[in-house]
C-alpha positions as CSV (number, residue, x, y, z in Angstrom):
1,M,-107.7,12.3,65.7
2,M,-104.0,13.2,66.2
3,Q,-101.6,11.1,64.3
4,I,-98.1,10.3,65.6
5,C,-95.3,10.0,63.0
6,V,-92.4,7.7,63.9
7,R,-89.2,8.2,61.9
8,K,-87.1,5.1,61.5
9,L,-83.4,5.9,62.1
10,P,-80.5,4.0,60.5
11,A,-78.9,1.4,62.8
12,A,-75.5,3.1,62.7
13,V,-77.1,6.4,64.0
14,L,-78.9,4.5,66.8
15,V,-75.6,2.8,67.9
16,L,-73.8,6.2,68.0
17,A,-76.7,7.7,69.9
18,L,-76.3,5.1,72.6
19,I,-72.5,5.8,73.1
20,P,-71.8,8.4,75.7
21,P,-69.9,11.5,74.3
22,A,-67.0,10.8,76.7
23,A,-66.6,7.3,75.3
24,V,-66.1,8.5,71.7
25,A,-63.0,10.4,72.7
26,A,-61.9,7.9,75.3
27,N,-58.8,6.8,73.4
28,A,-57.6,10.4,72.9
29,R,-54.9,11.6,75.3
30,T,-52.5,14.5,75.6
31,V,-48.8,14.0,76.2
32,V,-47.0,16.9,77.8
33,A,-43.3,17.6,77.2
34,T,-40.8,20.4,76.8
35,G,-38.5,20.9,73.9
36,T,-36.1,23.3,72.1
37,L,-36.6,24.9,68.7
38,E,-33.8,24.4,66.1
39,P,-33.3,24.9,62.4
40,V,-34.1,22.0,60.0
41,A,-30.5,22.1,58.9
42,T,-27.4,23.9,60.4
43,V,-24.1,24.1,58.5
44,T,-20.7,25.2,59.9
45,V,-18.8,27.1,57.2
46,G,-15.0,27.1,57.4
47,S,-12.0,27.7,55.1
48,Y,-9.9,25.1,53.3
49,V,-7.1,27.6,52.5
50,S,-5.1,30.0,54.7
51,G,-4.7,33.7,54.2
52,I,-5.8,37.2,55.1
53,V,-9.5,37.9,55.0
54,Q,-10.0,40.7,52.5
55,D,-13.8,41.2,52.8
56,V,-16.8,40.0,54.8
57,S,-20.2,40.6,53.1
58,C,-22.5,38.5,55.4
59,D,-23.3,39.4,59.0
60,F,-25.7,38.1,61.7
61,E,-29.2,37.5,60.4
62,T,-28.2,38.0,56.7
63,A,-30.4,36.0,54.4
64,V,-28.2,34.1,52.0
65,T,-28.7,32.0,48.8
66,K,-26.7,28.9,47.9
67,G,-23.4,29.9,46.3
68,Q,-23.5,33.5,47.5
69,V,-20.0,34.8,48.4
70,C,-19.9,35.8,52.1
71,A,-16.2,36.3,52.6
72,K,-13.1,36.6,50.5
73,I,-9.6,35.5,51.4
74,D,-6.7,37.3,49.7
75,P,-6.4,35.4,46.4
76,R,-3.1,36.8,45.1
77,P,-0.8,33.9,46.4
78,Y,-3.2,31.4,44.9
79,Q,-3.5,33.3,41.6
80,S,0.3,33.3,41.4
81,A,0.3,29.6,41.9
82,V,-2.2,29.1,39.1
83,E,-0.1,31.2,36.7
84,L,3.0,29.2,37.6
85,R,1.2,25.9,36.9
86,R,-0.2,27.2,33.6
87,A,3.4,28.0,32.6
88,A,4.5,24.6,33.6
89,V,1.7,23.0,31.5
90,A,2.7,25.1,28.5
91,T,6.4,24.1,28.9
92,A,5.4,20.4,29.2
93,N,3.3,20.7,26.0
94,A,6.1,22.4,24.2
95,Q,8.5,19.7,25.2
96,L,6.1,17.0,24.1
97,A,5.7,18.7,20.7
98,L,9.5,19.0,20.3
99,H,10.0,15.3,21.0
100,A,7.1,14.3,18.9
101,A,8.7,15.9,15.9
102,A,12.0,14.2,16.8
103,L,10.1,10.9,17.0
104,T,8.7,11.3,13.5
105,Y,12.2,11.9,12.2
106,S,13.7,9.0,14.0
107,K,10.9,6.7,12.8
108,A,11.5,7.7,9.2
109,T,15.3,7.1,9.7
110,H,14.6,3.7,11.3
111,D,12.2,2.7,8.4
112,R,14.7,3.8,5.8
113,N,17.6,2.0,7.4
114,L,15.6,-1.1,7.8
115,T,15.2,-1.3,4.0
116,L,18.8,-0.4,3.4
117,V,20.2,-2.9,5.8
118,Q,18.2,-5.6,4.1
119,R,19.8,-4.6,0.8
120,G,23.3,-4.4,2.4
121,V,23.7,-0.7,1.8
122,V,23.7,0.2,5.6
123,S,25.7,-1.7,8.1
124,K,23.9,-3.6,10.9
125,D,25.5,-1.3,13.5
126,G,24.1,1.7,11.7
127,F,20.6,0.2,11.6
128,E,20.8,-0.7,15.3
129,N,21.8,2.8,16.1
130,A,18.8,4.2,14.2
131,Q,16.5,1.6,15.9
132,S,17.8,2.6,19.3
133,N,17.2,6.3,18.6
134,Y,13.7,5.5,17.5
135,Q,12.9,3.5,20.7
136,Q,14.4,6.2,22.9
137,M,12.2,8.9,21.3
138,R,9.1,6.8,21.7
139,S,9.9,6.4,25.4
140,Q,10.6,10.2,25.6
141,V,7.3,11.1,24.1
142,D,5.5,8.7,26.5
143,L,7.3,10.4,29.4
144,D,6.4,13.8,28.0
145,G,2.8,12.8,27.8
146,A,2.8,11.7,31.4
147,T,4.5,15.0,32.4
148,V,1.8,17.0,30.7
149,G,-0.9,15.0,32.6
150,Q,1.0,15.7,35.9
151,R,1.3,19.4,35.2
152,Q,-2.3,19.6,34.2
153,A,-3.4,18.0,37.5
154,E,-1.2,20.4,39.4
155,L,-2.9,23.3,37.6
156,E,-6.3,22.0,38.4
157,T,-5.3,21.7,42.1
158,A,-4.1,25.3,42.0
159,E,-7.3,26.5,40.4
160,L,-9.3,24.6,43.0
161,N,-7.4,26.3,45.8
162,L,-8.0,29.6,44.2
163,S,-11.7,29.0,44.1
164,Y,-11.6,28.2,47.9
165,T,-10.6,31.8,48.5
166,D,-14.3,32.6,48.0
167,I,-16.2,31.6,51.1
168,V,-19.7,30.7,49.9
169,A,-23.0,29.9,51.5
170,P,-23.7,26.1,51.1
171,L,-27.5,26.5,51.3
172,D,-30.4,28.9,51.1
173,G,-31.0,30.3,54.6
174,I,-29.7,32.7,57.2
175,V,-26.5,33.5,59.0
176,L,-26.8,32.6,62.7
177,T,-23.2,33.3,63.7
178,R,-20.3,35.3,62.1
179,K,-16.8,34.5,63.6
180,V,-14.5,36.4,61.2
181,A,-13.8,40.0,60.3
182,A,-11.9,41.7,57.5
183,G,-8.2,41.8,58.1
184,E,-8.0,38.6,60.2
185,T,-5.6,35.9,59.2
186,V,-7.1,32.5,58.7
187,A,-4.9,29.5,59.3
188,A,-6.2,26.3,57.9
189,S,-3.1,24.2,58.1
190,L,-4.2,22.0,61.0
191,Q,-8.0,22.2,60.8
192,S,-10.7,24.2,59.0
193,P,-11.4,27.3,61.1
194,V,-15.1,28.2,61.6
195,L,-16.1,31.4,59.9
196,F,-19.9,31.2,59.8
197,V,-22.7,29.1,61.2
198,M,-25.7,29.1,58.8
199,A,-29.2,27.7,59.1
200,S,-31.7,26.7,56.5
201,D,-34.7,29.0,55.8
202,L,-36.3,29.6,59.2
203,K,-39.8,29.7,57.8
204,R,-39.8,26.0,58.5
205,I,-38.4,25.1,61.9
206,R,-38.3,22.0,64.1
207,L,-39.1,21.5,67.8
208,I,-37.3,18.7,69.5
209,A,-39.6,17.6,72.3
210,R,-38.2,15.3,75.0
211,V,-41.0,12.8,75.9
212,S,-40.9,10.6,79.0
213,E,-40.4,6.9,78.6
214,S,-43.8,6.2,80.1
215,E,-45.5,8.4,77.4
216,I,-43.4,7.8,74.3
217,G,-45.2,4.6,73.3
218,S,-48.4,6.5,72.5
219,V,-46.7,9.2,70.4
220,K,-46.5,8.5,66.7
221,A,-45.5,10.3,63.5
222,G,-48.5,12.3,62.3
223,D,-49.8,13.3,65.7
224,A,-50.8,17.0,66.0
225,A,-49.2,19.2,68.6
226,T,-49.5,22.7,70.1
227,F,-46.9,24.6,72.1
228,T,-46.2,27.9,73.6
229,V,-42.9,29.8,74.1
230,K,-42.0,32.3,76.9
231,A,-41.5,35.1,74.4
232,Y,-45.2,35.2,73.3
233,G,-47.0,34.3,76.5
234,Q,-50.0,32.1,75.9
235,K,-49.9,32.5,72.1
236,T,-50.3,29.0,70.7
237,F,-48.2,27.5,67.8
238,T,-49.0,24.3,66.0
239,G,-46.8,21.5,64.7
240,K,-46.9,17.9,63.7
241,V,-44.8,14.9,64.9
242,V,-42.6,13.7,62.0
243,Q,-40.1,11.5,63.8
244,I,-39.5,9.5,67.0
245,R,-35.8,9.1,67.7
246,S,-34.5,5.9,69.3
247,N,-31.6,7.4,71.4
248,G,-32.9,7.8,74.9
249,V,-31.4,10.3,77.3
250,V,-31.5,10.0,81.1
251,A,-32.8,13.2,82.8
252,D,-34.1,13.5,86.3
253,N,-34.0,9.7,86.8
254,D,-36.2,9.3,83.8
255,V,-35.4,8.1,80.2
256,R,-36.6,10.6,77.7
257,F,-36.9,10.2,73.9
258,D,-36.9,13.0,71.2
259,A,-40.1,13.6,69.3
260,V,-39.3,15.8,66.3
261,L,-42.1,18.3,65.4
262,D,-42.3,20.0,62.1
263,V,-43.4,23.6,62.5
264,D,-44.4,26.3,60.0
265,N,-42.9,29.7,61.0
266,P,-44.0,32.1,58.2
267,D,-43.7,35.3,60.3
268,L,-40.3,34.2,61.7
269,L,-41.5,34.7,65.3
270,L,-39.9,31.5,66.5
271,K,-36.2,31.6,66.9
272,P,-33.7,28.7,67.3
273,G,-33.0,28.0,70.9
274,M,-36.4,29.0,72.3
275,T,-38.0,26.5,74.7
276,G,-41.4,25.3,74.0
277,A,-44.1,23.8,76.4
278,V,-45.6,21.1,74.2
279,R,-48.9,19.3,74.2
280,I,-49.1,16.3,71.8
281,T,-52.6,15.0,71.0
282,T,-52.3,11.3,70.4
283,R,-54.7,8.4,70.1
284,E,-54.0,5.0,71.5
285,N,-54.7,1.8,69.6
């Protein structure tokens, strides 16, 4: 006699078996948008001081590290200013030392005359004269001390201006734009002139996708996305939504909001300014 074996399935499996496959993914949807690639961070590098550019060592596409010198402004006028301020500090310190010695002597004279006037050996007028000299020297030493502080501050300012003749990279990244050449005169009297535009390391890049008002409600941070760019045909790149920005922009009679996608770019195929056709996979609540 043939025996039939019936396997008892768990209730959860039975429930899933009864749900049509299309219903499982019913809440998933794809939001289509276009966007522009841009660096994670972009910095405009200018000059705080004026002068003739002696050297430019960074060019377009140069990889730079934070603190690297990319250009040099003629430092000689600023070096002269530093030496002048150092001499002023030395003079002020010498003046302070001279008057400090005079103060010591005037104090000794004052103390001695104080004893003698009490014994009647020195006249009151003589004591008052010694007292006046002592008080004047104290004031002079205080003034000299303040002068030393002022001269020191002027020296530090001159040294700071000298350091500004080195135009350095403010971050690790790459030079996007060079707007200066050796021999040019930089005038920073009114506003800081732009010498370079630098971007953070392009191995990580961002895509700013503009999503329609009717779709933005379903897009959330953490949603996965894919996109293509014209330069590589149908080659697909991946990203992840990291931010939804609140400032809407009106375009084609529709309000659009920026969804920021974080994108890995290890081969540096993606360039700032490229346009991406984006598909964001999201799941409604």
